[in-house]
VEXLONU-248544 format. One line per field, with one value per residue: residue number from 1; residue in three letters; x negated, y, z of N, C-alpha, C, O in turn. Coordinates in Angstrom, 3 decimals, padded with zeros to 6 digits. Layout:
N
k = [NUM_...]
r = [ALA_...]
nX = [X_...]
nY = [Y_...]
nZ = [Z_...]
caX = [X_...]
caY = [Y_...]
caZ = [Z_...]
cX = [X_...]
cY = [Y_...]
cZ = [Z_...]
oX = [X_...]
oY = [Y_...]
oZ = [Z_...]
//
This chain:
185
k = [1_2_3_4_5_6_7_8_9_10_11_12_13_14_15_16_17_18_19_20_21_22_23_24_25_26_27_28_29_30_31_32_33_34_35_36_37_38_39_40_41_42_43_44_45_46_47_48_49_50_51_52_53_54_55_56_57_58_59_60_61_62_63_64_65_66_67_68_69_70_71_72_73_74_75_76_77_78_79_80_81_82_83_84_85_86_87_88_89_90_91_92_93_94_95_96_97_98_99_100_101_102_103_104_105_106_107_108_109_110_111_112_113_114_115_116_117_118_119_120_121_122_123_124_125_126_127_128_129_130_131_132_133_134_135_136_137_138_139_140_141_142_143_144_145_146_147_148_149_150_151_152_153_154_155_156_157_158_159_160_161_162_163_164_165_166_167_168_169_170_171_172_173_174_175_176_177_178_179_180_181_182_183_184_185]
r = [UNK_UNK_UNK_UNK_UNK_UNK_UNK_UNK_UNK_UNK_UNK_UNK_UNK_UNK_UNK_UNK_UNK_UNK_UNK_UNK_UNK_UNK_UNK_UNK_UNK_UNK_UNK_UNK_UNK_UNK_UNK_UNK_UNK_UNK_UNK_UNK_UNK_UNK_UNK_UNK_UNK_UNK_UNK_UNK_UNK_UNK_UNK_UNK_UNK_UNK_UNK_UNK_UNK_UNK_UNK_UNK_UNK_UNK_UNK_UNK_UNK_UNK_UNK_UNK_UNK_UNK_UNK_UNK_UNK_UNK_UNK_UNK_UNK_UNK_UNK_UNK_UNK_UNK_UNK_UNK_UNK_UNK_UNK_UNK_UNK_UNK_UNK_UNK_UNK_UNK_UNK_UNK_UNK_UNK_UNK_UNK_UNK_UNK_UNK_UNK_UNK_UNK_UNK_UNK_UNK_UNK_UNK_UNK_UNK_UNK_UNK_UNK_UNK_UNK_UNK_UNK_UNK_UNK_UNK_UNK_UNK_UNK_UNK_UNK_UNK_UNK_UNK_UNK_UNK_UNK_UNK_UNK_UNK_UNK_UNK_UNK_UNK_UNK_UNK_UNK_UNK_UNK_UNK_UNK_UNK_UNK_UNK_UNK_UNK_UNK_UNK_UNK_UNK_UNK_UNK_UNK_UNK_UNK_UNK_UNK_UNK_UNK_UNK_UNK_UNK_UNK_UNK_UNK_UNK_UNK_UNK_UNK_UNK_UNK_UNK_UNK_UNK_UNK_UNK_UNK_UNK_UNK_UNK_UNK_UNK]
nX = [-004.993_-008.017_-011.377_-013.737_-017.109_-017.200_-018.729_-019.153_-018.190_-018.803_-020.339_-020.310_-022.689_-023.970_-023.898_-025.562_-028.051_-028.271_-028.382_-030.799_-032.538_-032.274_-033.238_-035.862_-036.836_-036.556_-038.314_-040.704_-040.823_-041.049_-043.501_-045.036_-045.981_-048.250_-051.718_-054.651_-056.818_-059.514_-059.968_-059.306_-061.249_-063.665_-067.009_-068.629_-067.003_-066.955_-067.814_-069.006_-066.777_-067.068_-066.155_-063.843_-061.439_-061.634_-061.571_-058.944_-057.498_-058.313_-057.219_-054.452_-054.093_-055.058_-053.348_-050.931_-051.490_-052.408_-050.368_-048.702_-050.674_-051.895_-049.763_-049.512_-051.984_-051.723_-049.537_-050.700_-052.720_-051.084_-049.673_-051.813_-052.534_-050.416_-050.730_-051.487_-049.275_-046.769_-043.907_-043.379_-044.375_-042.555_-040.214_-041.036_-041.338_-038.696_-037.429_-038.666_-037.559_-034.867_-035.047_-035.851_-033.558_-031.401_-032.180_-034.323_-033.873_-031.291_-028.735_-026.317_-024.155_-023.997_-021.341_-019.216_-016.578_-014.875_-015.862_-018.202_-021.625_-024.203_-027.574_-029.324_-028.214_-028.447_-031.243_-031.928_-030.596_-031.786_-034.455_-034.295_-033.342_-035.485_-037.633_-036.635_-036.298_-038.945_-040.183_-038.950_-040.217_-042.438_-044.930_-045.785_-048.018_-049.949_-048.797_-048.670_-051.417_-052.397_-051.010_-052.105_-054.814_-054.487_-053.594_-055.833_-057.790_-056.701_-056.739_-059.504_-060.462_-059.012_-060.095_-062.748_-062.722_-063.308_-061.398_-061.611_-061.404_-058.797_-055.783_-052.482_-049.676_-047.608_-044.887_-044.905_-046.310_-044.539_-042.593_-043.442_-045.986_-049.522_-050.563_-052.035_-054.603_-056.119_-056.584_-054.933_-056.766]
nY = [-032.893_-034.134_-033.229_-034.668_-035.136_-033.178_-030.308_-027.177_-024.147_-021.537_-019.661_-018.065_-016.725_-016.484_-014.177_-012.304_-013.570_-013.683_-010.955_-010.235_-011.835_-010.732_-008.165_-008.742_-009.715_-007.390_-005.688_-007.061_-006.864_-004.113_-003.649_-005.034_-003.415_-002.429_-002.095_-004.223_-003.888_-004.270_-003.644_-000.970_000.187_-000.261_000.024_000.437_001.885_004.477_007.796_011.152_013.480_014.792_017.308_019.938_019.547_016.837_015.809_016.499_014.955_012.383_012.373_012.507_010.075_008.113_008.525_007.786_005.099_003.951_004.568_003.336_002.313_004.697_005.902_004.139_004.586_007.304_007.041_005.356_007.037_009.052_007.507_006.716_009.206_009.740_008.165_009.322_010.604_009.323_009.537_010.734_008.697_006.622_007.807_008.104_005.389_004.458_006.132_005.250_002.691_003.386_004.717_002.528_000.820_002.480_003.700_002.468_-000.374_-000.814_-002.370_-001.728_001.142_003.662_003.840_006.017_006.641_005.783_007.121_007.389_007.845_009.481_008.637_010.837_012.605_011.031_010.875_013.609_014.185_012.272_013.161_015.770_015.134_013.561_015.427_017.361_015.803_014.933_017.391_018.196_016.615_017.888_017.551_018.869_020.317_018.298_016.397_017.832_018.351_015.720_014.846_016.629_015.830_013.220_013.760_015.109_013.075_011.249_012.817_013.259_010.616_009.964_011.771_010.979_008.307_006.425_006.013_004.250_001.452_000.788_-000.779_-001.302_-003.503_-003.749_-003.330_-001.920_000.318_001.473_002.394_004.696_004.349_004.037_005.266_004.668_006.841_006.992_007.753_006.322_004.494]
nZ = [019.547_018.539_017.799_017.415_016.452_014.537_013.094_014.497_012.873_013.537_016.161_019.375_020.026_017.654_016.039_017.290_017.114_014.364_013.720_015.006_013.564_010.977_011.564_012.259_009.808_008.196_009.516_009.094_006.276_006.000_007.260_005.520_003.557_004.501_004.101_003.958_006.751_006.484_003.817_003.870_005.536_004.204_004.006_001.767_000.136_000.905_000.476_-000.135_-001.644_-005.004_-005.635_-004.630_-005.920_-006.539_-003.944_-003.162_-005.003_-004.175_-001.603_-002.137_-003.575_-001.746_000.449_-000.666_-001.153_001.296_003.103_005.133_006.839_007.641_008.989_011.128_012.381_013.189_014.952_016.890_017.909_018.974_020.871_022.557_023.558_025.184_027.395_029.778_030.551_031.855_031.850_029.373_027.789_028.265_027.250_024.583_023.779_024.095_022.249_019.888_019.714_019.359_016.882_015.312_015.418_014.639_012.274_010.692_010.687_009.914_008.054_006.934_006.377_008.951_011.182_012.869_014.932_012.854_010.665_008.029_008.391_006.812_005.667_005.629_007.520_009.825_009.929_010.349_012.780_014.523_014.364_015.481_018.080_018.969_018.971_020.815_023.193_023.638_024.002_026.342_028.192_028.963_027.791_025.619_024.489_024.580_022.850_020.432_019.985_019.766_017.486_015.622_015.737_014.747_012.112_011.102_011.268_009.432_007.058_006.764_006.421_004.087_002.250_002.130_001.319_-001.505_-004.534_-006.579_-006.457_-005.837_-006.423_-007.560_-007.995_-010.980_-010.374_-007.900_-008.710_-010.466_-008.771_-007.574_-006.683_-007.165_-010.243_-013.394_-014.367_-016.542_-019.943_-022.781_-025.235]
caX = [-005.788_-009.437_-012.244_-015.037_-017.960_-017.216_-019.726_-018.497_-018.626_-019.333_-020.528_-020.233_-024.010_-024.547_-024.048_-026.748_-029.226_-028.318_-028.846_-032.224_-033.253_-032.326_-034.120_-037.228_-037.182_-036.718_-039.547_-041.792_-040.909_-041.557_-044.922_-045.758_-046.604_-049.537_-052.866_-055.612_-057.710_-060.849_-059.999_-059.238_-062.494_-064.794_-068.103_-069.129_-066.063_-066.983_-068.827_-068.492_-066.198_-067.948_-065.613_-062.606_-060.387_-061.804_-061.103_-057.481_-057.046_-058.512_-056.252_-053.139_-054.103_-055.206_-052.136_-049.942_-051.872_-052.551_-049.408_-048.302_-051.836_-052.070_-048.686_-049.877_-053.086_-051.186_-048.743_-051.613_-053.327_-050.029_-049.442_-052.952_-052.511_-049.330_-051.045_-051.608_-047.945_-045.915_-042.520_-043.397_-044.597_-041.280_-039.322_-041.567_-041.022_-037.242_-037.097_-039.086_-036.541_-033.675_-035.349_-035.836_-032.215_-030.456_-032.623_-035.142_-033.409_-029.864_-028.396_-025.095_-024.030_-023.615_-019.946_-018.873_-015.160_-014.283_-016.465_-019.523_-022.669_-025.256_-028.951_-029.929_-027.701_-029.084_-032.641_-031.998_-030.198_-032.835_-035.636_-034.037_-033.288_-036.853_-038.401_-036.111_-036.612_-040.381_-040.506_-038.457_-041.114_-043.525_-046.193_-045.760_-049.376_-050.583_-048.219_-049.101_-052.852_-052.609_-050.564_-053.122_-055.977_-054.123_-053.574_-057.224_-058.438_-056.163_-057.249_-060.945_-060.618_-058.478_-061.007_-064.022_-062.539_-063.203_-060.153_-061.896_-061.087_-057.425_-054.888_-051.150_-049.023_-046.788_-043.631_-045.172_-046.722_-043.351_-041.736_-044.083_-047.315_-050.601_-050.431_-053.308_-054.840_-056.941_-055.802_-055.051_-057.677]
caY = [-033.242_-034.124_-032.932_-035.249_-035.357_-032.056_-029.273_-025.874_-023.247_-020.299_-019.671_-016.704_-016.102_-016.490_-012.847_-011.674_-014.200_-013.269_-009.568_-010.233_-012.432_-009.715_-007.088_-009.258_-009.756_-006.017_-005.177_-007.705_-006.303_-002.748_-003.719_-005.692_-002.393_-002.100_-002.661_-004.845_-002.927_-004.486_-002.875_000.452_000.633_-000.796_001.002_000.723_002.765_005.794_008.763_012.516_013.820_015.667_018.661_020.117_018.917_015.397_015.518_016.567_013.769_011.225_012.450_012.105_008.656_007.295_008.629_006.937_003.697_003.521_005.336_002.613_002.272_006.034_006.101_003.349_005.280_008.497_006.580_004.862_008.216_009.655_006.601_006.816_010.507_009.757_007.295_010.130_011.175_008.124_009.854_010.914_007.371_005.900_008.469_007.765_003.987_004.371_006.779_004.362_001.636_004.003_004.908_001.219_000.269_003.369_004.190_001.570_-001.755_-000.847_-002.926_-001.109_002.536_003.902_004.264_006.590_007.034_005.499_007.929_006.954_008.849_009.279_008.488_012.153_013.114_010.222_011.309_014.948_014.097_011.565_014.030_016.831_014.512_013.170_016.631_017.956_014.961_014.959_018.713_018.246_015.866_018.825_017.093_019.485_020.580_016.999_015.774_018.601_018.123_014.348_014.811_017.343_014.944_012.137_014.271_015.392_011.777_010.718_013.620_012.997_009.296_009.994_012.522_010.271_006.976_006.405_005.382_003.458_000.037_000.640_-001.192_-001.781_-004.244_-002.891_-002.986_-000.868_001.520_002.077_002.974_005.828_004.011_004.570_005.095_004.814_008.180_006.891_007.943_005.167_004.734]
caZ = [018.397_018.866_016.653_017.681_015.303_013.596_013.375_014.554_011.807_014.102_017.607_019.916_020.049_016.316_015.455_017.864_016.523_012.960_013.692_015.349_012.437_009.919_012.025_012.161_008.387_007.707_010.105_008.353_004.927_006.142_007.567_004.434_002.726_005.115_003.390_004.882_007.408_005.932_002.569_004.206_006.149_003.452_004.092_000.424_-000.568_001.554_000.087_-000.222_-002.954_-005.787_-005.667_-003.877_-006.720_-006.338_-002.584_-003.169_-005.726_-003.301_-000.505_-002.674_-003.921_-000.547_001.270_-001.326_-001.073_002.685_003.907_006.342_007.720_008.213_009.967_012.309_013.046_013.867_016.088_017.924_018.535_019.797_021.989_023.478_024.216_026.167_028.527_030.991_030.779_031.834_031.481_027.923_027.206_028.327_026.286_023.267_023.483_023.922_020.977_018.801_019.619_018.776_015.459_014.656_015.280_013.972_010.974_009.882_010.605_009.574_006.742_006.437_006.823_010.338_011.317_014.165_014.936_011.558_009.604_007.602_008.593_005.818_006.134_005.838_008.795_010.868_009.989_010.951_014.193_015.259_014.438_016.463_019.411_019.317_019.293_022.049_024.344_023.910_024.546_027.717_029.071_029.291_027.222_024.297_024.003_024.390_021.651_019.260_019.771_019.284_016.085_014.842_015.653_013.841_010.737_010.722_011.045_008.170_005.936_006.600_005.804_002.726_001.388_001.995_000.742_-002.965_-004.993_-007.774_-006.285_-005.358_-007.490_-007.189_-009.058_-011.851_-009.710_-006.918_-009.429_-011.059_-007.730_-006.931_-006.224_-007.976_-011.678_-014.083_-014.866_-017.736_-021.170_-023.658_-026.340]
cX = [-007.253_-010.246_-013.655_-015.821_-017.955_-018.232_-019.010_-019.066_-019.153_-019.466_-020.532_-021.583_-024.640_-024.775_-025.273_-028.016_-029.378_-028.852_-030.342_-033.061_-033.388_-033.281_-035.582_-037.702_-037.413_-037.991_-040.761_-041.942_-041.411_-043.049_-045.721_-046.397_-047.941_-050.644_-053.822_-056.582_-059.130_-061.022_-060.037_-060.574_-063.716_-065.880_-068.618_-068.228_-066.013_-068.144_-068.188_-067.891_-067.096_-067.459_-064.352_-061.441_-060.433_-061.295_-059.580_-056.901_-057.187_-057.474_-054.876_-053.068_-054.159_-053.979_-051.021_-050.224_-051.879_-051.516_-048.991_-049.466_-052.040_-050.988_-048.992_-050.989_-052.575_-050.364_-049.616_-052.283_-052.315_-049.760_-050.564_-052.962_-051.437_-049.595_-051.119_-050.309_-046.927_-044.460_-042.424_-043.568_-043.291_-040.302_-039.741_-041.187_-039.521_-036.836_-037.524_-038.079_-035.268_-033.877_-035.274_-034.413_-031.267_-030.894_-033.324_-034.549_-031.933_-029.663_-027.218_-024.986_-023.560_-022.194_-019.725_-017.461_-014.520_-014.851_-017.865_-020.503_-023.813_-026.647_-029.601_-029.488_-028.341_-030.538_-032.770_-031.670_-031.272_-034.093_-035.451_-034.023_-034.682_-037.674_-037.946_-036.495_-038.099_-040.814_-040.042_-039.355_-042.349_-044.907_-046.366_-047.153_-050.104_-050.098_-048.692_-050.576_-053.093_-052.128_-051.567_-054.374_-055.689_-054.141_-054.993_-057.972_-057.989_-056.728_-058.736_-061.152_-060.167_-059.404_-062.311_-063.898_-062.373_-061.945_-060.363_-061.414_-059.668_-056.500_-053.563_-050.606_-048.088_-045.505_-043.830_-045.584_-045.514_-042.437_-042.446_-045.456_-048.365_-050.331_-051.789_-053.445_-055.698_-056.059_-055.998_-055.970_-057.216]
cY = [-033.114_-033.895_-033.445_-035.435_-034.223_-031.029_-027.931_-024.939_-021.931_-020.453_-018.236_-016.006_-015.989_-015.106_-012.124_-012.250_-013.792_-011.845_-009.493_-010.813_-011.438_-008.586_-007.509_-009.279_-008.351_-005.392_-005.763_-007.097_-004.866_-002.735_-004.391_-004.678_-001.933_-002.806_-003.281_-003.802_-003.048_-003.694_-001.373_000.985_-000.004_000.279_001.383_001.666_004.167_006.609_010.137_012.768_014.824_017.107_018.730_019.438_017.398_014.997_015.517_015.347_012.501_011.209_011.998_010.606_007.781_007.370_007.791_005.460_003.168_004.173_004.620_002.535_003.622_006.334_005.347_004.046_006.497_008.082_006.038_006.029_008.907_008.807_006.709_008.154_010.580_008.847_008.061_010.854_010.040_008.407_010.016_009.579_006.578_006.485_008.101_006.343_003.812_004.984_005.931_003.233_002.182_004.211_003.574_000.744_001.173_003.816_003.118_000.179_-001.891_-001.407_-002.198_000.313_002.626_004.446_004.776_007.135_006.870_006.311_007.408_008.114_008.526_009.200_009.832_012.741_012.362_010.658_012.657_014.885_013.398_012.423_015.107_016.258_014.113_014.379_017.223_017.115_014.948_016.314_018.839_017.491_016.671_018.319_017.686_019.681_019.277_016.333_016.496_018.373_016.716_014.193_015.506_016.482_013.798_012.574_014.547_014.086_011.190_011.490_013.382_011.643_009.325_010.735_011.763_008.911_007.069_005.645_004.472_002.011_-000.213_000.332_-001.649_-002.631_-003.311_-002.446_-001.846_000.420_002.231_002.753_004.085_005.518_004.648_004.292_005.300_006.238_008.184_007.042_006.732_005.479_004.133]
cZ = [018.772_017.606_016.920_016.395_014.298_014.039_013.398_013.489_012.333_015.598_018.096_019.905_018.679_015.742_016.004_017.261_015.067_012.843_013.999_014.216_011.288_010.299_011.900_010.709_007.825_008.255_009.387_006.964_004.968_006.410_006.453_003.488_003.312_004.335_004.404_005.444_006.864_004.626_002.864_004.725_005.504_003.378_002.704_-000.357_000.036_000.976_-000.017_-001.601_-003.678_-005.825_-004.813_-004.597_-006.578_-004.951_-002.518_-003.882_-004.888_-002.180_-000.995_-002.930_-002.674_000.357_000.645_-001.137_000.362_003.605_005.188_007.328_008.407_009.251_011.254_013.078_013.817_015.084_017.217_018.646_019.442_021.034_023.018_024.223_025.290_027.367_029.843_031.319_030.739_031.446_029.966_027.214_027.175_027.311_024.861_022.871_023.255_022.585_019.785_018.610_018.977_017.272_014.712_014.398_014.495_012.581_010.142_009.694_010.259_008.176_006.108_006.973_008.276_010.380_012.738_014.054_013.550_010.407_009.304_007.743_007.634_006.433_006.441_007.182_009.957_011.046_010.690_012.437_015.018_015.391_015.485_017.878_019.869_019.741_020.621_023.264_024.669_024.461_025.995_028.698_029.449_028.848_025.830_023.725_023.710_023.103_020.392_018.953_019.227_017.842_015.172_014.667_014.677_012.387_010.244_010.428_009.704_006.983_005.695_005.931_004.347_001.770_001.155_001.308_-000.767_-003.376_-006.192_-007.667_-005.789_-006.523_-006.893_-008.323_-009.822_-011.167_-008.716_-007.607_-010.025_-010.039_-006.972_-006.379_-007.107_-009.443_-012.316_-014.622_-016.120_-018.967_-022.076_-024.828_-027.613]
oX = [-007.673_-009.864_-014.639_-015.269_-018.654_-018.546_-018.334_-020.270_-019.898_-018.789_-020.734_-021.621_-025.739_-025.753_-025.951_-028.947_-030.494_-029.676_-031.074_-034.163_-034.458_-034.045_-036.432_-038.838_-038.357_-038.674_-041.727_-043.060_-042.128_-043.780_-046.950_-047.267_-048.667_-050.512_-053.807_-057.094_-059.861_-062.091_-060.722_-060.977_-064.707_-065.684_-069.004_-068.631_-065.122_-069.296_-066.964_-068.435_-067.797_-068.252_-063.857_-060.572_-059.391_-060.657_-058.986_-055.920_-056.299_-056.920_-054.214_-052.099_-053.400_-053.610_-050.250_-049.301_-051.407_-051.781_-048.932_-049.260_-052.322_-051.268_-048.758_-050.947_-052.951_-050.476_-049.298_-052.399_-052.651_-049.633_-050.299_-053.356_-051.534_-048.761_-050.841_-050.257_-046.291_-043.841_-041.497_-042.975_-042.967_-039.636_-038.887_-040.757_-039.111_-036.003_-036.822_-037.775_-034.658_-032.983_-034.708_-034.092_-030.414_-030.066_-032.945_-034.712_-031.389_-030.324_-027.141_-025.668_-022.819_-021.880_-020.007_-017.171_-013.725_-014.368_-018.613_-020.243_-024.334_-026.871_-030.349_-030.305_-028.733_-031.015_-033.642_-032.381_-031.633_-034.733_-036.347_-034.627_-035.028_-038.341_-038.777_-036.968_-038.478_-041.714_-040.686_-039.265_-043.210_-045.921_-047.009_-047.434_-050.801_-050.896_-049.069_-050.949_-053.908_-052.760_-051.846_-054.932_-056.549_-054.642_-055.318_-058.707_-058.811_-057.154_-059.176_-061.926_-060.843_-059.494_-062.915_-064.883_-061.438_-061.485_-059.395_-061.054_-059.361_-056.438_-053.532_-051.025_-047.806_-045.072_-043.031_-045.244_-045.479_-041.606_-042.080_-046.038_-048.122_-049.915_-052.607_-052.529_-055.974_-054.942_-057.093_-055.959_-057.891]
oY = [-032.073_-034.301_-032.746_-035.842_-034.304_-030.910_-027.574_-024.936_-021.255_-021.272_-017.305_-014.782_-015.450_-014.888_-011.408_-011.513_-013.579_-011.557_-008.767_-010.337_-011.303_-008.105_-006.720_-008.905_-008.138_-004.651_-005.055_-006.841_-004.440_-001.913_-004.323_-005.041_-001.150_-003.971_-002.910_-002.951_-002.060_-003.142_-000.612_002.100_-000.263_001.323_002.531_002.193_004.952_006.173_010.264_012.320_015.611_018.028_017.710_018.834_016.747_013.954_014.639_014.767_011.649_010.160_011.195_009.948_006.820_006.369_007.155_004.660_002.060_004.316_005.254_002.677_003.683_006.951_005.861_004.094_006.700_008.703_006.245_006.009_009.304_009.345_006.786_008.217_011.393_008.766_007.502_011.635_009.815_007.584_009.499_009.352_005.941_005.741_007.816_006.114_003.105_004.429_005.893_002.856_001.513_003.916_003.495_000.313_000.676_004.266_002.890_-000.402_-002.994_-000.986_-002.071_000.653_001.769_005.412_004.068_007.976_007.708_006.201_007.035_009.222_007.411_009.635_009.951_013.314_012.969_010.796_012.824_015.462_013.874_012.406_015.343_016.835_014.305_014.341_017.555_017.657_014.953_016.382_019.523_017.705_016.181_018.633_017.089_019.260_019.167_015.770_015.860_018.218_016.537_013.489_015.026_016.413_013.442_011.853_014.251_014.004_010.691_010.882_013.312_011.531_008.784_010.371_011.892_008.411_007.696_004.752_003.972_001.405_-001.326_001.087_-002.302_-002.494_-002.204_-001.309_-000.911_001.506_003.461_003.586_004.384_006.342_005.684_003.195_006.056_006.769_009.238_006.528_006.174_006.591_004.259]
oZ = [019.276_016.508_016.680_015.372_013.288_015.224_012.433_013.233_011.623_016.220_017.317_019.783_018.550_015.027_015.267_016.934_014.593_011.975_013.328_013.943_010.693_009.461_011.485_010.417_007.064_007.549_009.106_006.517_004.063_005.857_006.445_002.697_002.698_003.961_005.578_004.717_006.790_004.366_002.180_004.392_006.187_002.755_002.486_-001.394_-000.288_000.986_000.010_-002.610_-003.042_-006.023_-004.333_-003.967_-006.504_-004.805_-001.892_-003.417_-004.885_-001.850_-000.337_-002.550_-002.552_000.972_001.363_-000.979_000.615_004.798_006.241_008.533_009.604_010.278_012.348_014.307_014.972_016.142_018.389_019.871_020.558_022.134_024.218_025.387_026.210_028.268_030.905_032.269_029.710_030.772_029.342_026.159_026.173_026.591_024.022_021.741_022.334_021.869_018.774_017.478_018.143_016.479_013.622_013.290_013.760_011.790_008.993_008.621_010.310_007.227_004.886_007.940_008.757_009.685_013.705_013.203_013.123_009.280_010.208_007.275_007.648_007.562_007.412_007.902_010.954_012.172_011.543_013.259_016.095_016.442_016.296_018.782_021.034_020.775_021.467_024.263_025.840_025.298_026.791_029.907_030.179_029.471_024.966_022.603_022.701_022.353_019.408_017.790_018.322_017.054_014.073_013.572_013.871_011.524_009.094_009.444_008.936_006.001_004.547_004.981_003.472_000.598_000.091_000.765_-001.263_-002.665_-006.764_-008.677_-005.359_-007.493_-005.850_-009.472_-009.363_-011.352_-008.677_-007.138_-010.079_-010.401_-005.836_-005.673_-007.726_-009.816_-011.793_-015.249_-016.692_-019.023_-022.139_-025.355_-028.635]
//
């Protein structure tokens, strides 16, 4: 029996392409929460807070609003600090790939030996493995200092950046984003 002119319904390489396509879409949607760098580093929005309470409020608001940008900044600082430790750099890149595939880009629950593994367990195991492997590369002090520098940079920016011009849509505000602090009149 010949099937000339028919279109095959599945191919052997289709599942890999489908998985990569889904991974690409999930990565794009995750990075879509990043705010424009021009908005983040707007010079007109930088000034000293009037009080300690104002600084804490700015830090909370800015971390909520620019969280993806701040994560990228900390990761870049960590990456740059590992340039002088090539083994740590390789371990860091491999671990980032593992995190992407096992935690961030997964559509369905992780199954090992027929058992479903929850997200919390995956998060804990990946965190412990990441810490242990990076500590084994003997770049502990370098990693801790770079993380500290990243956190300090984020806190300084968050305290100095005014929050008057930051707005989220209603959907993002309802899911834990910025909420209006003004009382209704």
